[in-house]
C-alpha positions as CSV (number, residue, x, y, z in Angstrom):
1,M,0.0,0.0,0.0
2,S,1.4,3.4,-0.9
3,I,1.7,6.4,1.4
4,V,-1.1,8.1,-0.6
5,E,-3.4,5.2,0.0
6,M,-2.6,5.1,3.7
7,N,-3.5,8.7,4.0
8,L,-6.9,8.4,2.3
9,Q,-9.8,8.6,4.7
10,K,-11.9,5.6,4.0
11,S,-14.6,5.6,6.6
12,G,-17.4,8.3,6.3
13,K,-20.4,9.2,4.3
14,Y,-20.7,8.0,0.7
15,L,-23.1,8.6,-2.0
16,T,-23.9,5.2,-3.6
17,I,-24.2,5.1,-7.3
18,K,-24.8,2.4,-9.9
19,L,-22.7,1.9,-13.0
20,Q,-23.6,-1.0,-15.1
21,H,-24.6,-3.6,-12.5
22,E,-22.0,-2.5,-9.9
23,L,-22.5,-0.3,-6.8
24,H,-19.9,2.3,-6.1
25,G,-19.4,4.9,-3.4
26,I,-18.2,8.5,-3.8
27,S,-17.3,10.4,-0.6
28,V,-19.9,13.1,0.0
29,D,-17.1,15.6,0.7
30,K,-16.4,15.6,-3.0
31,I,-20.0,16.2,-4.2
32,L,-21.5,19.6,-4.9
33,Q,-24.9,18.4,-6.1
34,I,-26.9,15.9,-8.1
35,I,-29.0,16.9,-11.1
36,A,-31.0,15.4,-13.9
37,I,-29.3,15.2,-17.3
38,P,-29.2,18.8,-18.6
39,E,-28.9,20.0,-22.2
40,I,-25.3,19.2,-23.0
41,T,-23.3,21.2,-25.6
42,P,-20.9,18.9,-27.4
43,V,-17.2,20.0,-27.6
44,P,-15.6,19.0,-30.9
45,K,-12.4,16.9,-31.0
46,T,-12.7,15.7,-27.4
47,K,-12.2,12.2,-26.1
48,S,-15.2,9.8,-26.2
49,F,-15.8,10.0,-22.5
50,M,-16.2,13.8,-22.7
51,K,-19.9,14.4,-23.3
52,G,-19.6,18.2,-23.5
53,V,-20.4,21.1,-21.2
54,F,-23.4,22.8,-19.7
55,N,-24.1,26.0,-17.8
56,L,-24.6,25.6,-14.0
57,R,-25.6,29.0,-12.5
58,G,-23.4,30.9,-14.9
59,K,-20.4,28.5,-14.6
60,I,-19.5,26.2,-17.5
61,I,-19.1,22.6,-16.3
62,P,-17.5,19.8,-18.3
63,I,-19.5,16.5,-18.4
64,I,-17.8,13.1,-18.5
65,D,-19.3,9.7,-18.6
66,L,-18.0,7.8,-15.6
67,R,-18.8,4.4,-17.3
68,L,-16.4,5.2,-20.2
69,I,-13.7,6.4,-17.8
70,L,-13.9,3.1,-16.0
71,S,-13.8,1.1,-19.2
72,M,-17.4,0.0,-19.0
73,P,-19.6,-0.3,-22.1
74,K,-21.6,2.8,-23.2
75,A,-25.2,2.9,-22.1
76,E,-28.2,4.8,-23.3
77,Y,-29.3,7.6,-20.9
78,N,-32.8,7.2,-19.3
79,D,-34.9,8.8,-16.6
80,R,-32.6,7.3,-13.8
81,T,-29.4,8.7,-15.4
82,S,-28.0,11.6,-13.3
83,I,-25.1,14.0,-13.2
84,V,-23.1,14.1,-10.0
85,I,-21.2,17.4,-9.8
86,I,-17.8,16.6,-8.3
87,K,-15.4,19.1,-6.6
88,T,-11.8,18.2,-7.3
89,Q,-8.4,20.0,-7.3
90,H,-6.2,20.7,-10.3
91,D,-3.1,22.8,-9.8
92,Q,-4.3,24.1,-6.4
93,Q,-7.6,25.3,-8.0
94,E,-11.0,23.8,-7.3
95,I,-12.6,22.4,-10.4
96,L,-16.2,21.3,-10.9
97,I,-16.8,18.3,-13.2
98,G,-20.1,16.7,-13.9
99,T,-20.0,12.9,-14.0
100,V,-22.8,10.8,-15.7
101,V,-23.9,7.9,-13.6
102,D,-26.6,5.3,-14.3
103,T,-28.4,5.7,-11.0
104,V,-28.0,7.6,-7.7
105,Y,-29.1,5.6,-4.7
106,E,-28.5,7.0,-1.2
107,V,-26.0,8.4,1.2
108,I,-24.7,5.8,3.6
109,N,-22.3,5.9,6.5
110,I,-19.5,3.4,6.2
111,V,-17.2,2.6,9.1
112,D,-13.7,1.1,9.0
113,S,-15.0,-2.4,10.1
114,Q,-17.1,-2.6,6.9
115,I,-14.1,-1.8,4.6
116,E,-11.6,-4.3,3.2
117,E,-8.5,-3.5,1.3
118,K,-9.0,-3.5,-2.4
119,P,-8.4,-6.9,-3.9
120,S,-5.3,-7.6,-5.9
121,F,-6.0,-8.6,-9.5
122,G,-2.4,-9.1,-10.6
123,T,-2.1,-5.6,-12.0
124,E,-2.3,-2.2,-10.4
125,S,-4.4,-0.8,-13.2
126,A,-7.2,-3.2,-12.6
127,N,-8.2,-1.5,-9.4
128,E,-6.2,1.8,-9.3
129,F,-9.3,3.9,-8.8
130,I,-10.6,1.9,-5.8
131,I,-9.6,2.8,-2.3
132,G,-11.4,-0.1,-0.7
133,I,-14.4,-2.5,-0.8
134,A,-17.2,-2.0,1.7
135,H,-19.8,-4.6,2.8
136,V,-23.0,-2.8,3.7
137,D,-26.4,-4.6,4.2
138,N,-25.3,-7.7,2.2
139,K,-24.1,-5.5,-0.7
140,V,-20.6,-4.9,-2.0
141,V,-19.7,-1.2,-2.6
142,S,-16.5,-0.3,-4.4
143,L,-15.2,3.0,-2.8
144,L,-13.9,5.2,-5.6
145,D,-10.9,7.5,-5.4
146,I,-12.7,10.2,-7.4
147,D,-9.8,12.6,-7.1
148,K,-7.6,10.1,-8.9
149,I,-10.2,9.3,-11.5
150,L,-10.7,13.0,-12.3
151,S,-7.1,14.1,-12.0
152,K,-5.6,16.1,-14.9
153,K,-2.9,13.4,-15.3
154,E,-5.4,10.6,-15.6
155,I,-7.8,12.4,-17.9
156,E,-4.9,13.2,-20.2
157,N,-4.0,9.5,-20.3
158,Y,-7.4,8.2,-21.2
159,T,-7.7,7.0,-24.8
160,K,-10.4,8.1,-27.3
């Protein structure tokens, strides 16, 4: 385990979301708000996960599809599809990014005793965006390191 992983706070409140058939958790400290899919303006010559931008109270927010970032198949948007607005840091500046998720469930409190270390799949890239696996009410929830997923370095590395 790296020093960065050791310093990540794992217990706390998480928004549970569904991507494909998997439950994931995002720390509520990183979430600004949740909205229905707005009118999205496409941006030419961007990567396939970049859906475009929209206006949130006078601020232009980029929208990415979290499924595509995590190498899941593309899905059609429906009435359960939502945008989770995430607060992250790039070059000591707070950035807002909208992430498309299949379904938003609920905020749950997860304690250390419910969290296991992320499993080893033989390669670091297989689970590099997971900080741990939580067992909550007979469900498995992958706890996402959303700052790493949305880091400038990672976004620049994603393929089209």
